[in-house]
N, C-alpha and C positions, 0 to 999 in steps of 0.2 A: 744348742750349737752356738759357737762363738761367731761374732761378726767377723767378716773377712779381714778387717783392719787388725783384729786381735789374733788372727790365725798365725801360728808359728810357721816357719819354713818347712818343718817336718810334717806338720798337719796338712799344709798345702800340698806337699809332695804326695802324701798318702791319699788325699782326696783325689788329686788329678791322676796319679798312677793307677789307682784302683779303677777309676772310671775309664781311662784310656785302655787299660789291659782288658777290661770286660768288653769294651767296644771291639777290640781286636779279636777276642775269642768269639764274639757273636758273628763278626764278619767272616772268620774262618769257617764257622759252622754253616753260614750261608754259601760260601764257596764250595763246601762239601756237597751241597745240594746239586751242584752242577755235574756231579758224577752220575746222575740218573740217566742212563743210556736210552730210556724210553722217551726222554724229552730232549736230550742233547747228544751231539756227536762230537767226538774229540779224538785226537791221536795221543799215543803215549808221549810223543815229542812235545805236544801242547802241555801235557801234565808236568813233564820234566821242566819245561820253561817256567811254568807258573811257580812251582815249588823252589826252583833255583832262585828266582827273583825274590821270593819270600825269605828264603834262607839267607840270601845276600843282605837283605835289609835288616834281618834280625842280628846278623853279625855286625853290621855297621852301628846299630843301636847299642849293642853290648859294648862296642869300642868306646862309645861316648861316655859310658859309665866308668870306664877305666882310664879316662882322660887322654886317650890317644887321638891323634888327628884322623879325620875321615875324609874320603873323597865325596864330592857332591853326588847325591843319589841320582840314579837314572830312573826315568819313568818307565813303567812296564808296558809292553805291547806284544801281542802275538804276531804282529805283522812283520 
């Protein structure tokens, strides 16, 4: 493996993008564990709010790759 000083911009992108994407996937899998109704109680509205927030943030991240301006992201809360 090259030293970070020798790492190209693309190599750095690949390294970070893979790690961050895998972290997101792992976290989404953990979120899926919250669907266990023998342990948790939730409404369909809660579920819709959660996935709307995730979809909104995915849309904003995609916009950044197309070089369009984005609004400041909102923090998610079920309250």
